[in-house]
N, C-alpha and C positions, 0 to 999 in steps of 0.2 A: 140927201146926205146929211149926216149929223155933223156937229161942230168939229170933231176931231178929223173926220174924213175930209171936210172942207179945207182944214189947215194943211193936211198932208198933200192934197191935190194941188193947192196953190203954192206950196213950198218950192223955193227955187232949186233945191237940191234934187227934185224929182223932174225938173224940166229938161228937155234935150238941149244940148249945146248947139249954138248956131254953127253952120257949116264953115264960117270964116275962121273959127277957132281950131279947126282940124287942118293940119298942114302935113303934106307928105314929106318923107325924108328919104334921102338917097345915101345916108350914112351907112357904113358897114355895120353889121350886127356886132355887139360887144361880147366879150367872153362870158358875161353874166346872163346872156339870153338863153332861155330854155332850149331853143333850137340848137345851140352850140355847146350844150352841156349834157352830161349823163350823171346819174346818181348810182353810187355803189354802196351797198349795205353789207357789212361783214360782222359776224358775231365773233368777238374777241373772247376766247375761252378764259384766258388768264385774267381778264377784267370782269368777266361775267356780264358783258353788255354789248350792245350793237354800236358799231362805229359807222357813221355815214360820211361819205366823201362826195363832194360835187366836183366833177372833173371837166375841164375844157376839152372837147373832142378834137379840136384842131391841133393843140399843142400837147395834149395828154398830161397837162399839169393840174394839180389839185388846187381848186379855187377856194374851197371851204371844207373844213373837217370838223365834225361834231361827235363827241366832244373834242376839243382841240388837243393837239399832241402834248401840250403842257399839262392839261388836266389828266390825260391818259397816263402820263409818266408819274404824276402825283398819286394817282389811283394805284398804279403798280407798286410804288414805294410804300404806300400806306398798307396795302395788302401784305407786302413782304414783311414790314415791321410788325404788323398785328399777328402774322403767322409765326413770327419768332416769339412773341409775347404769349400768345394763346396757341396751344398745340392741338387745336381741334378745328374741323371745318364745319361751317354751318350750312 
């Protein structure tokens, strides 16, 4: 092995963790668990972009929305204002 390969092989970040560090948990899965969520992607024509929502499948509530509703509203208002100033569509 060359010097770099030796350093990588002996580095602690590449060594397996001892079994004592792994602890089972009986806690219920949180709402952010991938198993308890679904992702919806919708194209918003008025914004000209895709909106992604992460939804909790148990309660059917939106956990995260990208872009956020605040940014979406700012984008709508900006497009509306620019539409009034410039009477063409790009």
